[in-house]
C-alpha positions in Angstrom: -11.4 15.1 -15.4 -9.4 12.2 -17.0 -9.1 8.8 -16.0 -6.8 6.3 -16.9 -6.0 2.5 -16.4 -2.8 0.7 -16.9 -2.9 -3.0 -17.9 0.1 -5.4 -19.4 2.4 -5.7 -16.4 3.9 -8.8 -15.4 7.1 -10.9 -14.8 9.4 -11.5 -18.0 13.0 -13.1 -18.8 15.7 -10.6 -19.4 15.6 -10.0 -23.0 11.9 -10.4 -23.2 9.0 -8.3 -24.4 6.2 -7.0 -22.8 3.3 -4.4 -24.0 1.8 -1.9 -21.6 -1.6 0.0 -22.3 -3.3 2.7 -20.8 -7.1 3.3 -21.4 -8.1 7.1 -21.0 -11.6 8.1 -20.2 -13.1 11.1 -19.4 -12.4 14.8 -20.8 -10.1 13.2 -23.8 -10.2 16.1 -26.1 -8.5 18.4 -23.2 -5.2 15.7 -23.5 -2.5 17.2 -25.4 0.6 14.7 -23.9 0.5 11.2 -22.8 3.4 9.6 -21.3 4.6 6.7 -19.1 6.8 7.0 -16.1 8.0 4.6 -13.8 9.6 4.0 -10.3 11.7 1.3 -9.4 12.5 0.4 -5.7 14.3 3.2 -3.5 14.3 5.8 -6.7 12.3 8.7 -7.9 9.7 8.5 -10.7 11.2 9.1 -13.9 10.2 9.8 -17.3 9.9 6.9 -19.9 8.0 8.0 -22.9 6.0 10.7 -24.1 3.6 11.2 -27.2 2.6 14.8 -27.8 -0.9 15.4 -30.2 0.2 15.1 -33.7 2.9 12.1 -32.9 5.9 13.7 -31.9 7.6 11.4 -29.0 10.2 11.5 -26.6 12.5 8.8 -24.7 14.6 8.5 -21.9 18.1 7.6 -22.6 18.2 4.5 -21.2 15.2 3.0 -23.2 15.9 5.0 -26.7 15.8 2.0 -29.3 14.2 -0.5 -27.1 10.9 0.9 -26.1 8.0 2.4 -28.4 5.3 4.5 -27.8 2.0 5.0 -29.6 -1.2 6.0 -29.4 -4.3 5.0 -30.8 -6.9 7.8 -30.9 -10.2 5.6 -31.9 -9.4 3.5 -28.8 -8.4 6.5 -26.7 -5.2 4.1 -25.6 -1.8 4.7 -25.3 0.9 1.6 -25.6 4.4 1.3 -24.5 6.0 -1.8 -26.3 9.3 -2.8 -24.1 11.6 -4.9 -26.1 15.1 -6.4 -24.8 13.8 -5.9 -21.3 16.8 -5.6 -18.9 16.5 -6.0 -15.1 17.1 -2.4 -14.6 13.6 -1.9 -16.2 11.7 -3.5 -13.2 9.5 -0.7 -11.6 6.0 0.1 -11.6 5.1 2.0 -14.5 2.5 4.9 -14.8 0.4 6.7 -17.5 0.1 10.1 -17.2 -1.9 12.4 -19.2 -1.4 16.6 -19.4 -4.1 18.2 -20.4 -5.0 21.9 -21.4 -4.9 24.5 -18.7 -2.0 22.6 -17.0 -3.5 19.7 -14.9 -2.2 16.1 -15.3 -3.8 13.0 -14.5 -1.9 9.9 -13.3 -3.2 5.8 -13.3 -2.7 3.8 -10.6 0.5 1.8 -12.2 1.3 -1.5 -13.6 4.4 -3.7 -12.0 7.0 -4.7 -14.4 9.2 -7.1 -13.2 12.2 -8.6 -15.1 14.1 -11.5 -13.9 15.5 -14.9 -14.5 
């Protein structure tokens, strides 16, 4: 099993920045994809960004050029650097890991609110 703990959410003004962290523990060696998803009120959960073993990254069109996903293997942590935040980025952000065998794991989420 894999345990994921997110941190770094908060309230920020439009145009501001936040960095989210996701610390992984447990069967880390089985992880081959880690990602960030978000769910805004009244919406379905959507993919924000993911990073595959080897460093390949993918982004949702709405965040491309503003968000950057990265991974520190030594710290077993994945980051999401979010710049030029917009009110529509307001959501609960969840960390996800996909492991060999097809199972995936979720963190409990961290709230990001973009408002003046």
